[in-house]
NUVO-51998 format. One record per residue (C-alpha): residue number from 1; x, y, z. Coordinates in steps of 0.1 Angstrom, whole numbers, plus 2048, in hexadecimal, padded with zeros to 3 digits. Layout:
N
<atom><num>NUM</num><xx>X</xx><yy>Y</yy><zz>Z</zz></atom>
...
***
This chain:
95
<atom><num>1</num><xx>6FC</xx><yy>706</yy><zz>65B</zz></atom>
<atom><num>2</num><xx>720</xx><yy>700</yy><zz>667</zz></atom>
<atom><num>3</num><xx>73E</xx><yy>714</yy><zz>674</zz></atom>
<atom><num>4</num><xx>759</xx><yy>71C</yy><zz>65C</zz></atom>
<atom><num>5</num><xx>77B</xx><yy>72E</yy><zz>660</zz></atom>
<atom><num>6</num><xx>784</xx><yy>749</yy><zz>647</zz></atom>
<atom><num>7</num><xx>7A7</xx><yy>73F</yy><zz>63B</zz></atom>
<atom><num>8</num><xx>7AA</xx><yy>758</yy><zz>61F</zz></atom>
<atom><num>9</num><xx>795</xx><yy>775</yy><zz>611</zz></atom>
<atom><num>10</num><xx>799</xx><yy>78C</yy><zz>5F3</zz></atom>
<atom><num>11</num><xx>785</xx><yy>7A4</yy><zz>5DF</zz></atom>
<atom><num>12</num><xx>776</xx><yy>796</yy><zz>5BE</zz></atom>
<atom><num>13</num><xx>783</xx><yy>7AA</yy><zz>5A1</zz></atom>
<atom><num>14</num><xx>769</xx><yy>7C0</yy><zz>58F</zz></atom>
<atom><num>15</num><xx>74F</xx><yy>7B8</yy><zz>5AA</zz></atom>
<atom><num>16</num><xx>74C</xx><yy>7D4</yy><zz>5C4</zz></atom>
<atom><num>17</num><xx>737</xx><yy>7C0</yy><zz>5DD</zz></atom>
<atom><num>18</num><xx>746</xx><yy>79D</yy><zz>5DB</zz></atom>
<atom><num>19</num><xx>760</xx><yy>78E</yy><zz>5F1</zz></atom>
<atom><num>20</num><xx>770</xx><yy>76C</yy><zz>5E9</zz></atom>
<atom><num>21</num><xx>775</xx><yy>759</yy><zz>609</zz></atom>
<atom><num>22</num><xx>788</xx><yy>738</yy><zz>60E</zz></atom>
<atom><num>23</num><xx>778</xx><yy>727</yy><zz>62C</zz></atom>
<atom><num>24</num><xx>783</xx><yy>708</yy><zz>63F</zz></atom>
<atom><num>25</num><xx>763</xx><yy>6F5</yy><zz>649</zz></atom>
<atom><num>26</num><xx>773</xx><yy>6DB</yy><zz>65F</zz></atom>
<atom><num>27</num><xx>777</xx><yy>6C2</yy><zz>642</zz></atom>
<atom><num>28</num><xx>783</xx><yy>6D6</yy><zz>624</zz></atom>
<atom><num>29</num><xx>789</xx><yy>6F8</yy><zz>616</zz></atom>
<atom><num>30</num><xx>76D</xx><yy>708</yy><zz>602</zz></atom>
<atom><num>31</num><xx>769</xx><yy>728</yy><zz>5EF</zz></atom>
<atom><num>32</num><xx>74B</xx><yy>73E</yy><zz>5F7</zz></atom>
<atom><num>33</num><xx>743</xx><yy>75F</yy><zz>5E6</zz></atom>
<atom><num>34</num><xx>731</xx><yy>778</yy><zz>5FC</zz></atom>
<atom><num>35</num><xx>722</xx><yy>79A</yy><zz>5F4</zz></atom>
<atom><num>36</num><xx>72F</xx><yy>7AB</yy><zz>613</zz></atom>
<atom><num>37</num><xx>74C</xx><yy>7C0</yy><zz>606</zz></atom>
<atom><num>38</num><xx>738</xx><yy>7DF</yy><zz>60C</zz></atom>
<atom><num>39</num><xx>73B</xx><yy>7D9</yy><zz>632</zz></atom>
<atom><num>40</num><xx>75B</xx><yy>7C4</yy><zz>635</zz></atom>
<atom><num>41</num><xx>77E</xx><yy>7C5</yy><zz>628</zz></atom>
<atom><num>42</num><xx>790</xx><yy>7A4</yy><zz>622</zz></atom>
<atom><num>43</num><xx>7A7</xx><yy>7A8</yy><zz>640</zz></atom>
<atom><num>44</num><xx>788</xx><yy>7AD</yy><zz>656</zz></atom>
<atom><num>45</num><xx>77E</xx><yy>789</yy><zz>651</zz></atom>
<atom><num>46</num><xx>79F</xx><yy>775</yy><zz>64F</zz></atom>
<atom><num>47</num><xx>7A3</xx><yy>75E</yy><zz>66D</zz></atom>
<atom><num>48</num><xx>77F</xx><yy>762</yy><zz>679</zz></atom>
<atom><num>49</num><xx>766</xx><yy>746</yy><zz>67C</zz></atom>
<atom><num>50</num><xx>744</xx><yy>74B</yy><zz>66C</zz></atom>
<atom><num>51</num><xx>723</xx><yy>739</yy><zz>667</zz></atom>
<atom><num>52</num><xx>71F</xx><yy>72B</yy><zz>644</zz></atom>
<atom><num>53</num><xx>704</xx><yy>719</yy><zz>631</zz></atom>
<atom><num>54</num><xx>716</xx><yy>6FA</yy><zz>625</zz></atom>
<atom><num>55</num><xx>6FB</xx><yy>6E7</yy><zz>612</zz></atom>
<atom><num>56</num><xx>6F6</xx><yy>6FE</yy><zz>5F4</zz></atom>
<atom><num>57</num><xx>6FD</xx><yy>6F2</yy><zz>5D1</zz></atom>
<atom><num>58</num><xx>71E</xx><yy>701</yy><zz>5C3</zz></atom>
<atom><num>59</num><xx>717</xx><yy>720</yy><zz>5AE</zz></atom>
<atom><num>60</num><xx>72D</xx><yy>732</yy><zz>595</zz></atom>
<atom><num>61</num><xx>731</xx><yy>757</yy><zz>59C</zz></atom>
<atom><num>62</num><xx>749</xx><yy>76F</yy><zz>58A</zz></atom>
<atom><num>63</num><xx>75F</xx><yy>752</yy><zz>57F</zz></atom>
<atom><num>64</num><xx>760</xx><yy>741</yy><zz>5A1</zz></atom>
<atom><num>65</num><xx>74D</xx><yy>725</yy><zz>5B0</zz></atom>
<atom><num>66</num><xx>73B</xx><yy>72E</yy><zz>5D0</zz></atom>
<atom><num>67</num><xx>735</xx><yy>711</yy><zz>5E7</zz></atom>
<atom><num>68</num><xx>71F</xx><yy>71F</yy><zz>602</zz></atom>
<atom><num>69</num><xx>714</xx><yy>73F</yy><zz>613</zz></atom>
<atom><num>70</num><xx>721</xx><yy>754</yy><zz>631</zz></atom>
<atom><num>71</num><xx>705</xx><yy>75E</yy><zz>649</zz></atom>
<atom><num>72</num><xx>701</xx><yy>782</yy><zz>653</zz></atom>
<atom><num>73</num><xx>6E6</xx><yy>797</yy><zz>663</zz></atom>
<atom><num>74</num><xx>6D7</xx><yy>7B8</yy><zz>658</zz></atom>
<atom><num>75</num><xx>6E1</xx><yy>7D5</yy><zz>66E</zz></atom>
<atom><num>76</num><xx>6C8</xx><yy>7F2</yy><zz>676</zz></atom>
<atom><num>77</num><xx>6DB</xx><yy>809</yy><zz>65F</zz></atom>
<atom><num>78</num><xx>6D7</xx><yy>7F2</yy><zz>641</zz></atom>
<atom><num>79</num><xx>6F9</xx><yy>7E2</yy><zz>643</zz></atom>
<atom><num>80</num><xx>703</xx><yy>7BE</yy><zz>649</zz></atom>
<atom><num>81</num><xx>714</xx><yy>7AE</yy><zz>666</zz></atom>
<atom><num>82</num><xx>725</xx><yy>78C</yy><zz>662</zz></atom>
<atom><num>83</num><xx>71D</xx><yy>773</yy><zz>67D</zz></atom>
<atom><num>84</num><xx>73F</xx><yy>76C</yy><zz>68E</zz></atom>
<atom><num>85</num><xx>743</xx><yy>74D</yy><zz>6A4</zz></atom>
<atom><num>86</num><xx>768</xx><yy>74F</yy><zz>6AB</zz></atom>
<atom><num>87</num><xx>766</xx><yy>738</yy><zz>6CA</zz></atom>
<atom><num>88</num><xx>758</xx><yy>71B</yy><zz>6B5</zz></atom>
<atom><num>89</num><xx>769</xx><yy>6FF</yy><zz>6A2</zz></atom>
<atom><num>90</num><xx>767</xx><yy>6FD</yy><zz>67C</zz></atom>
<atom><num>91</num><xx>74E</xx><yy>6E3</yy><zz>672</zz></atom>
<atom><num>92</num><xx>737</xx><yy>6E6</yy><zz>690</zz></atom>
<atom><num>93</num><xx>712</xx><yy>6E6</yy><zz>688</zz></atom>
<atom><num>94</num><xx>6FF</xx><yy>706</yy><zz>68F</zz></atom>
<atom><num>95</num><xx>6DC</xx><yy>6FF</yy><zz>69D</zz></atom>
***
């Protein structure tokens, strides 16, 4: 787990739940697709720092290659809340 900065974010065409995030992980930009569009609009995430799983094998989804996962927590009402760590530096390990 590491900190990544969301540099860009957009909705994935024909996929109501997916967002396509471009994330700087302290070494390189990576693309991560995340099923959080039900709770977040792309502009809600741009510029924020989030916790990502960085050691997953790349996976093709909807014509894109996803290179990780954005961590979120379940909310009591059944939603999802992304774990923001805006005061951290991209690339920092999360323990």
